[in-house]
N, C-alpha and C positions, 0 to 999 in steps of 0.2 A: 937401799930399800925403796920400794915404790910408795906413793901416797897411800894406796890401799893397804899395803903392809903396815905402814905406820898407824893407820886408823885401827886396824885389827889389833895391833900391839897395845894401843892406847885403850881400846875397849876392854881388853883383857886386864889391863892394870886397874881400870875403874872397877871392874867386877871383883878383882882381888881386894881392893880397898873397901868395897861395900861389904864383902864377906868378913874381912878382918874386923871391921867396925860395927858388925851386926846390923847392917843396913839392908833393906830389901833390894833384890836384884833389879837393876834398871831404875833405881831411885835417883841416880845422878845422870843428868843429861849432858851430852857433849856438844859444845858450841864451837864450830871451827872458825877461827879468826883468819880472815882472808885479805886483810888490808895489804895492798901492794903485791898481791898474788894475781897471776894471770887467770883468765877465764878457763883455760885448759886445766889448771890445778883445781879449780872449783868443780869442774865437771868430773874429774877423777874422784874427788871426795864424794860427790853426789852419787856417782855410780857405785861407790863402796858403801853406801847406806847412810850417809850423813844428809840431813835435811835442814839443819839449822846452821846459818852462817852469819858471822858478825863482821860489820864494817865500821871503820872509824871516820872515814872521809866521805862526805855526802856526794860530791861530784863523781868520784871514783865509783862509789856504790851504785849510783843511778845508772851508769853505763852497764854495770854488771846485771843489775836488776832488769833492765830493759832487754839486754841480750838473752837472758835466761828466763824470760817471762813465761815460757811454756812449761817450765818445770815447777813442781810443787815445793818450792823452797820457802822456808820461813826466814825472813831477813831481820836481823837484830842490829839496831844502831847502838854502838858502844863507844862513840867518841864524844867530844865536847859539843854541846848544842848551842849554836849561835841563834839569836832570836830571828834573824832574817831567813834562816834555813829551817825553822820549825815547821812551816807549812809543808815543805817537800818531805820532811821526815815523817810527818803525820800521815801523808798520803801514800808513802811507799814502803813503810816498814810494818812488821807485825809486833815488834818489841822495841822498846827504848830502855836501856839499862842505866842511863846517865842523867836522870832527872835530878836537878838540885836547885831549882828556882821556881817560885810560884808563878811568875809571869810566863815562863816557858810552858809550865803545865797548862795555864789558861790558853795559850796559843795552840798547843797541841790539841787540846780539847775542842777549840773553836774550829780548827781546820781539818779535823778528822772527818772524812766523808761518812755520811749516814749509811751509805751502801756497804761500808766495811764494818766488821766487828770492832768493838772498842779496842783501842790501842793498849797493849800490855806494857806497863811501866814499872821500873824499879828505881828506887831512890838511891843515888850514889852518896856514899859516906866518905869523908876524909877523916879517917880514924885518928891520925896523929898530927892534924893541922899542918900538913906539908904544903908549902907555897907552890910547889911544882905540880900539884894535883888538884883536880876539880873535886867537887863534892861538898856536902855540908857536915858540920860537926854532929856527932851522935845525939847531943842534947837538942838539936834543932829538928830532928827527924819527925817527932810527933806532930809538930805544927804543920809541916809540909804534908805529911801523910793524911792528916785530918782534912786538909784542903783538897787533896787529890780525890779523896773518897766522895767529895761532893760533885765531881765532874763526870757527867754521864758518858762521855766518849772515851774515858780512860778507865782502865782496870788496874788498880794497884796490886801488883803481884809480889813485891818483896823489896829486898835491899841488895845493893851491889857495892863491892869494895875492891880497891887495889891497895893493900897494906904496904907499909914501908918495907923495903927490901931486907930480907933476913934469911940467913942460911940455916939457922938452927930450927929444926922441925918443931920442937916444943914451943919456941917463941912464935913461930908461924901459927901454930894451932891456937895459942892464947889470943892472938889478934883476931882470928876468925871466930873464936868462941864469943868474943865481945859482940860481934854482929848477930850471931845466932841468938844470944840472950836478948839483944835489943829487939829482934823481930818477934820473939815470943812475948816480950813485955808490951810491945805496941799492939799486937793482936788482942791481948787482954785489955789494954787501956782503951783502945778505940773500937773494941768489939768487931774486929774485922778478921779476915782469914787469909792473910798473905801466906804464900806457900813456896816462895822462891828465894833462895840465897845464891846470888850470882857471885861466886868467889872461888878463886883458885885458877892458876895459869900453869904453864908448862913446868915451872920451877917450884911450885908449892901446892899442886893439886892434891897430893896425898894428905897433907895437913888440913886442907880445906874440907876434904871429904870426911876426915876424922871429926872435924868440928861441926859438920852438918850441912855442908854445901849440897845444893840440889842441881847446880849447873856450873860446869867448869869451862873456861874460855881458853882454848888451846890453839896456838898458832905454830910456834917453832917445832914442837914435838910431832906435828903432822906434816908440815910443809918445809921444814928446815928454815934456815935464816932467810929473811926477806931479800929479794933481789936488790 
């Protein structure tokens, strides 16, 4: 199957999940994850109607961003953020999904150009305190969210999570529901209006949509295994 065919199939699966879970049509956005994918693959996905692309590695992403600068692509940074790279991320991306540090938030805010709209950010959670994953514990989210809300060059959009690997759909859904409930609680506690739940990948997006995801990050199901 071509990349375009995979995107069509994925879009149909998203619409089915929306319908089954009584979600509005197109309430779930597809983010194509293109780390280690060639420019040609991104162009095929773009021509198939995808405008949101996620990258994990800054130097790789900058090459793609510069090469495709004439196309109206929304670039999302979904990798770990090193402080020395925060400026470049702030300058070249529309979204950051992996904010988990107050100092990084300050740096992104300070270096975001006034000529650009505020940078959309999601706070990354580490639900199960896994050493191999970035993110903060759920109980730390309120403090960081409150700080981000004070930064004028950032717009706090929501929460992002990569839960521990699980094959049981019910258990997958339970993990994602923890994030949905936390977002609702934070909106009430902080009197804010976060609207994004960045959760769900190729192996668990159905459970994520069932739990309320508004954005799923799909790589393998669109492009196949990375080169």
